[in-house]
C-alpha positions, -999 to 999 in steps of 0.1 A, spaced: 149 16 -80 134 51 -80 102 51 -60 76 77 -52 57 77 -19 26 99 -14 20 103 23 45 110 50 28 99 81 38 70 104 35 44 76 48 64 47 77 76 68 86 41 80 84 28 44 106 56 31 133 50 57 133 12 50 135 16 13 161 43 15 182 21 37 179 -7 11 195 16 -15 165 29 -33 160 65 -41 126 76 -26 108 108 -33 82 115 -6 54 140 -8 25 151 14 -4 175 11 15 203 29 45 206 6 82 194 6 93 221 30 75 202 58 96 171 52 130 183 62 134 158 90 125 128 68 148 141 40 178 137 63 173 99 60 196 80 35 181 78 0 150 100 9 142 132 -10 112 155 -4 91 165 -33 57 175 -45 28 151 -52 35 155 -89 72 147 -85 64 116 -64 39 105 -90 65 108 -118 80 73 -110 74 39 -125 64 27 -90 43 49 -67 31 40 -32 0 56 -17 2 59 21 -27 83 26 -63 81 39 -86 66 14 -107 98 11 -75 117 0 -73 97 -32 -100 121 -45 -74 150 -42 -47 133 -63 -41 145 -99 -61 119 -117 -41 117 -149 -6 116 -133 -6 79 -127 -13 64 -161 10 35 -168 25 36 -133 25 8 -108 5 22 -79 7 3 -46 -25 10 -26 -16 6 11 -47 26 22 -74 12 45 -110 24 44 -124 36 77 -158 52 74 -154 72 106 -123 89 92 -130 88 54 -167 95 55 -190 69 39 -180 63 3 -210 49 -16 -192 25 -39 -173 9 -10 -203 7 12 -221 -12 -16 -194 -38 -15 -166 -27 -39 -131 -33 -27 -115 0 -17 -86 -7 -41 -111 -9 -70 -124 25 -59 -89 39 -59 -82 24 -94 -114 40 -107 -100 74 -96 -66 69 -112 -73 60 -148 -46 39 -165 -28 32 -132 -16 -4 -126 -30 -6 -91 -18 -33 -67 -32 -37 -32 -4 -45 -7 12 -36 25 -21 -26 40 -23 -55 64 8 -46 84 13 -16 108 41 8 106 59 -6 136 60 -41 122 71 -26 88 100 -8 105 111 -37 128 99 -71 117 116 -78 83 137 -110 83 155 -131 58 136 -156 36 131 -189 53 130 -175 88 103 -194 108 73 -171 114 82 -146 87 52 -123 83 33 -127 50 19 -97 30 -9 -103 5 -5 -88 -29 -37 -84 -50 -42 -69 -85 -51 -76 -121 -17 -70 -136 6 -100 -131 38 -81 -139 29 -53 -115 22 -78 -88 56 -95 -94 74 -61 -90 56 -53 -58 62 -88 -45 99 -85 -51 99 -52 -31 80 -69 -3 106 -97 -3 134 -72 -1 117 -56 29 119 -89 47 83 -102 43 68 -131 24 46 -119 -5 16 -141 -11 -10 -140 -39 -42 -121 -27 -60 -126 -60 -75 -100 -83 -81 -63 -74 -118 -71 -68 -108 -98 -44 -86 -75 -24 -115 -70 1 -101 -103 16 -73 -83 31 -92 -52 42 -99 -43 79 -121 -68 97 -107 -98 77 -86 -126 94 -54 -116 77 -56 -79 86 -30 -68 112 -26 -104 122 11 -108 113 6 -144 101 32 -165 83 26 -175 47 6 -207 53 -17 -191 78 -21 -160 57 -31 -180 27 -57 -198 48 -70 -165 62 -73 -151 26 -91 -182 14 -116 -183 43 -124 -146 46 -160 -136 45 -171 -103 30 -174 -78 58 -210 -65 63 -214 -28 56 -243 -5 64 -260 8 33 -249 43 23 
């Protein structure tokens, strides 16, 4: 599969390396331009490109701070499956009114990318686990990754990719329910197996936020 990744930090870089090693062709972009990605481009299957080039794929993964979604070309993602791995941190992103009022951060992202088939996934695991912890299906303790979205086919595609990375995809519900896997919830960065992760998703309580 040809995949675009926007964001080349710890998480985006680890994901690009893993996907390239699995035989995918990955175009990675950041805000500074492809000339800054020469080291990453040496990895098998990884190519450096512009944000527009990364967005020109059927599957695009966002590995950028939440606030940076505002800087993306709004109309470049229509019809694309967009995997939102971002996590909203007010101290970094500034307070975003809609999220502070209770909207899931992935819904806010979807509202900024009209026509995109947004799926919330891979935000509950850190880059070190992503790089090192993938194991075959059926391995006891295999880490589960929630997948939330409104498009069943997009969720299936993303779930298959997570499975190939060595993790158990589990259903995280709709895009509006994806707050259940955001920072501060029981599943976030907990590295749970599938049964425990499903329980954590089901019992999550909406995190309290200060008014904007």
